[in-house]
N, C-alpha and C positions, 0 to 999 in steps of 0.2 A: 513854381513848381508846387504852391501848396505847401503844408505844414508838414514837418516832417514825421513818419509814423513809425513806430516800432512794430514790427512783423512778427506775431506770436507763433508758438510751436506748431497750434494747428492749421495756420494759414501758411506757415513755412512748408509743411508737409505737403498740402494742396498744389502749392506752388512747384514743388520739386516733382510731383506725379505728373502735371501739367509739363514741364519743363522734359521730362524724361519721355513723358507720349511725342512731344512735339520731334524732340532731338531726333529719335528713331524713325517718326514719320517722314522727317525731310529726306533723310539717308533712303528711305524705301523708295519716296516718292521719286528723289534724283535717279535711282537705277531704272525705274520705269519710264521716266520721259524721254532717257539716253536710248531706248530701245530702237524708235525708227532711224536713229540717224547713227547709233554704235551697237546695235545689235545686243545680244544677251549673250555674255561669255564670262566666263573667269576671270580674264584681264580686264574687262569695263569694271568687274564687281571689285577685283583688287583694288586698282586705282583708286575708285571711290573709297571704297572703306579704308584703304590708307590714307588718304587726305582728311577722313572725318576724322580718324584717331588721331593724327597729328594736330587737327585743330582743337581737338579736345584736350591735349596734352597742353598746349600752349594757353589755352584758356583756363584752363586750372593753375596753373603757375601765375597768371595775371591774376586771378582771384585772390589767391593768396599773399599778395605784395599788395592790393588795393587798400588805401588807409581810409577814405572817404567815407560817404554818407552809403551804407550798403542798400537800404529802400530806394534812395534815388536811383543810384546805378542798375539795382535789380529791374526797377520798372524801366528806364532806357534800353538797359538789354534786351528783354521781351519786346517790347514794341520796335526797336529796328530788327531785330531776328524775323518779325512778323512782316515787316515791310519787305527785307531781302531776300526772304523767302519767297514771297508774293509773286516777286518778279522772275527770278532765278528757277523757279519751278514751272514758270507758266510755260506756254507754247511761243510767246514772244523772248522771254531770255535764252530758251535754247536753242531757237533759230539764230537770234542776234549773235550769239557767241560761235554758233559752228559756221554760220557765215562770215565771221570774222577771221575765223581760224582754219579757212578752206585749204588754203594750201598745205597745211598741217598734216603728217599723217593721221588717223584715226585716234590710236593710243594717247597722241598728244594732244589731242583737242580734248580727250575725255579727261587727261589732267589738267588741262586748264578749265574746264567746265568744273571740275571738282575743287580745284584751289578756289575759283570766283565764285560759282555759284553755290555751294556745300558749305566751303571751310570758316566763311566770316559767320553764319548762324551757329555752327558747331562751337566755335571759337566764345561767341557770346552767351551762348547758354550754358558752355562748360561753365564760363568765369562765374555765372550766376548760382551754380550749384554748391559753389565754394563761399559765395555771401551769402547765403543761406544756411550755411554751416552752425552759424554761431547762435540761429535762431531756433534749431532743432531742438527736440527731446533730449535729455540726456544729462548726468550730474559731471560728465567729464568730456575732455575734448574729442577724448576717441569715440565715447557714446554717441556724442553729436555728430561726427564725422561719419559713423557707422549709420546713424539712422539718415542721413542726409542721403548719402550715396544709396543706401536700401530703398528709399523712396524713389529716388531718380530711375535706379535700376527697375524696378516695377513699373513705373511709367513707361521707361524702354520698353518691357514686353508686352505690355497694351499695346504701345503704338507698331510695334513691329506686326503682330498678329493682326488688329482691327484694321490697320491702314491696309496690307497687303489682301486680307482674306475679305474683308467687309467694305469698307469704305471706296476703294479703289474698284473694288470685282462689280460692285452692285450701284455707286451712286457716280464713278468716274474720277478721271485722275483730278480733273479741276476740281472736283469737291473735296479730294483730300487734301489739295493745296488751300481750298476756301477754309475748312475745318482747323487745320494746322494755325493758319493765319488769325481766325477768329480768335481762338484758346489763348495764343499768345497776346492779342488783344485786348482780352479780357482780365488775363492774368497781370498784366503791367496797370491796366486800371483799377483791378484790386488793392495794388501795391500803393499805388497815388491816387488818392479820391480826386484829384484833378490833374489834368493834364497842360503843360507848358507848350509853347508853341511848337517846340522839336516834335514832342511826343504826339501833338496834334498833326503834324506834316507826315510823321511817320505813320499814322493810324489812315489818314487820308490816301495818300497813295499807295498802301496795302489794299485799300478798299475799293480802288478805281482798279487798278490791278487784277485784283480777285473776279471783279465784276466784268471787265473784259475776257478773262480767260475763260470764264464760264459761259459766256456766250459765244467765242468763238469756237470752243469744244461743241457747243451744242449745234452751231453752224455747218460746221465742219465736217463731223462724224455724226453717224445715224446711231454707232455705239462706241463706248471707250471703257475698255476694263481694265483689269492688272495686267492683261496680257498684251492687249493692243488697240489700236484706233481702226475703226472700221467706217469705210467712206464708201459711197455708191455714187459713180459719175456713170454720165450718159454723152454718146459722142453725137456728132450732127446726123450720122445715120440710124440713131435711135438704138446703138448697140451698149448694152448697161456692161459697166466694169465694178468689180469689187477691190478697193484698194484695202490691205491689210500693213499699216504702220507706214505707207506710203508706196508700198510694192503691189503691183497688178496683178493680183492672186486669181481672179476669175473673168470670164468674158460669157457673156451671154447674148443670143442677137434675136433672140425669138424662137429660133428652128434649132436648138440644140447643140447649134455649132462654137465650140470654145476658141482657145490660143490653138495656133496650128500644131504646136508640139504636143498638146492634150489629143489634138484629133489624130495624130500620128501613133500614139500608146494606145489610144483605142481601138485604131486598126489593126494593130498588132493582136492585143487580147481578143478583141471580138471578131477577127478574123481567121483566128485558130483555136474555136473553142474547143476543150476536151470532151470529146465520145456526145454521150447523150444528157451529159449535167451539164448545171450552169458552171461558168467559172468561178472561181473564187478567189475575190479581188480584196486585196488591203490596200489605202491609201492612205499615208501618213502625210500628213499635210491638207486638212480637208478642203481649205480656201472656202467658196461659195457652194460645194455639194455638185458641182458641177461634172466630176466624170462619170461617163456612162449616159449623161442627160442626150436624148435624141437617138439613143440606142436601144434594142430590144430590152424592155425591161427583165424578162424571164431569162435572159442570154448570160446573166452575171448576179452574184450575190456579192456585194462589195460593204467593205465594213471602212467607215472613215474615224481617222483617229487625229485627233490635234489636243492640243492643253486646254484649251478655254472652253469651260463648260456653256458659257453664252453664246458661242458662236454662232449656232441654230438663229437665235434672236437676227445677228445680223446678216447670214442667209435669208431669212424671211424678208428682211429689207432689200434684200439684194434680186431674189427669184419671186417674191413674193408670199404669204401664206401658203401652207398647202403641203399634202403628203411629198416626201421626197423617197427615191429609191435608196436602200442600205440603212445599214445602222450606224449609229454614233456614239463612239466611246469617248469620253474626254479624258483623256491621259498622254502622257510622253511617248511616243512610237518606239523608242527602244525599249522601255519599262514594258508596254505591250507585247511586244515580241517576246521580252524576256517569260512573260506569264502566258501567253498561248502559242501552242506548239503547232497550229497550221493543221496540213499543208496549204498554202497558196497557189494559185496557179500564176498569180501575178503579185508582185509588191510594187506600188506606185510610190516614190517618196519624192515630193514636191514641197519641203518644208523650208523654210526660210527664218533666219533668227533677224535679218534686216532686209533690206532692199534686195539684197544681191546674194549673202551668205547662207549656206545651208549650216545649221547648228554643227558644233565643233565635234559633238558625240555622236552625230548621225554621219560621219564620213574619217570613220577610223575602220582599220582594218579589225578591230573587233565586233564592230557593229556590220561590218558587209559580211563576216563568217556567221553571224548571229542571222540576219535576213538569209543568209543563202540556205541555213539548215531548216528554217521554215518554209522553205519552197518546196513545191513538189517535184517528185524526184523526175518524172515526166514531163519536161517542158517548162517545169515552173522557171521565172524569168521575173528578176530585178529591173526596173525602171527606174533611173536616175534621173530629175531635173536641176540642173546646174545654170547660172546665170554667168558668163565668163566674158573678160573685156577681147576685143579683137585678136590680141596677139597672147598667149598663152602666159599667164603669169607663173610664179614660184608655186602657189596655192594650186592652180589649176593643174599643172604638171605632176605634183605630189597625190592631188586627190586621185589623177586618171593612175598614178603607177600603184597606189594603195587599192584601189577596185581591182586593177588587172592582179595583184598579190593574189586576190582570194578567187576569183573566176578566170578561168582558164580563155574563155573568149569573150569580147563586149561589143556590139556593134554601136557605134557614137555617131549622132546625127545633128547638125547644128540649124538652127532656125534663127532667121533674120538678118539683117544687112551684115556683109563681113566686116565693115568698116566702125562697127559697133558693137555695143556688149550685146549679147545674144544667148538665147536659150541652147544649150547643148545637152543632149538626152542621150544617154547610156543603156543599151538594154543588154544584161548581162544574163544568158541562160544557165543554170546549174549543168553542170557537166561533170564525167566522171574523172576528166584531166584537171579539175579544179585543184589550185595550189600545186599544181606539176611546175617545178623552178628550172628544169632542164633547159640548157642552151648548149649549141650546137659549136665546137670549139674546131679549128685547125688540127689537123691530123687524127682527127677522130674519126670511127666508122658507124657512131650513133644515128648521125644521118641517112646514111644510106641504109642502115637496118630499117627504121621508121619508115623510109620511103619506100621499101622493098614490100610493107605490109599494108601500104595504104593501097585503096581501089583504087583501080584505074580511069582514064576522063570518060566520061559518059559519052555516048556518040552523038555527034555533032557539034562537040565543042572543042575549042582549040585549046591546046597547052599554052 
């Protein structure tokens, strides 16, 4: 392993900054690689953060009990953290674990990933912080500990901000993994001027996995950002599809024909144009900007809203560069509705947290009430696309009930095979009776009163 080296105060501070950066970068990257398989949710975040903090606590305790050479252990911890993170933050690591745990519910899969993929690296890096306390600046034990944890926390701040806002967003997820791995290996080498075979093995394994992960991301996706992986596929008939985090987001056949459920919504919107002006349409979940494609451009004024500022680049790879109808706003859909009063003739909710799930904050009673308040009073309609199993599950039933608690009447259409997961589209028109919770009970006369006030049947139609 080479001669033992004493770590000076300046070197210890740099190592702690690197450790802090990589520690939080690992956590942020883990949350991002889980999006295609587990979605974005408070539950997923809570599981990962809890496992990370538990590993930190165990690592701090282990560091306090260590009695060997701190420089040697620090180098080993940094190198093995690099190798571990290189695999478990890669596309291969995530696919392996979620494939092996496929029979389990998603929260249990996330927990397994957090324990196996994130926990060990957090444990090793936390131990490293305590090992470096003795090399820090300060005349007292408290001073040294305060300085060490301060430097580590400053590294955390940089790791959180730069990883999410710069590295993943502009260079890709695989680049974030490569940066973390490279920094940890360089830090390990700085502690030990010569690597023993164990450290060489860790460094070699990390380099191989990082290279393969970079190549896989470049070959599989046209773009990878902090929000999503975007892939463009073409079938045997030449129809192109844009996949966002594995979800079939948009279809383009060259003639402007999209998915059947989109065509139905377009027929509803463009077939009932309001008077002499264009329809005002808000699309939450922009996909490939295909809504309204193939329809009269002057018939609608479309605003697309999605969270990723780089989504137009993916759309260019999907549709080809050129002008697109409508305006794009990079913002959360609910936040947009809070800031913009409308009114809209149609709000199309077509956003997904993963392959099949609408983001939780976009399927609450509060959100539906907010959307209703932004609809035009004369026929404004909310269209909501969901992907549901063949038989309604608890989530499907409760979303249906929540939606109908706000809108008095919703038309629901299913698209796809009855025996498979399929699209279910709700069309809920703003109505003066929205929010009415009256039910008819035995022994009451309310039904008779309401019935006597209703218009009679139209000529030519049976009762």
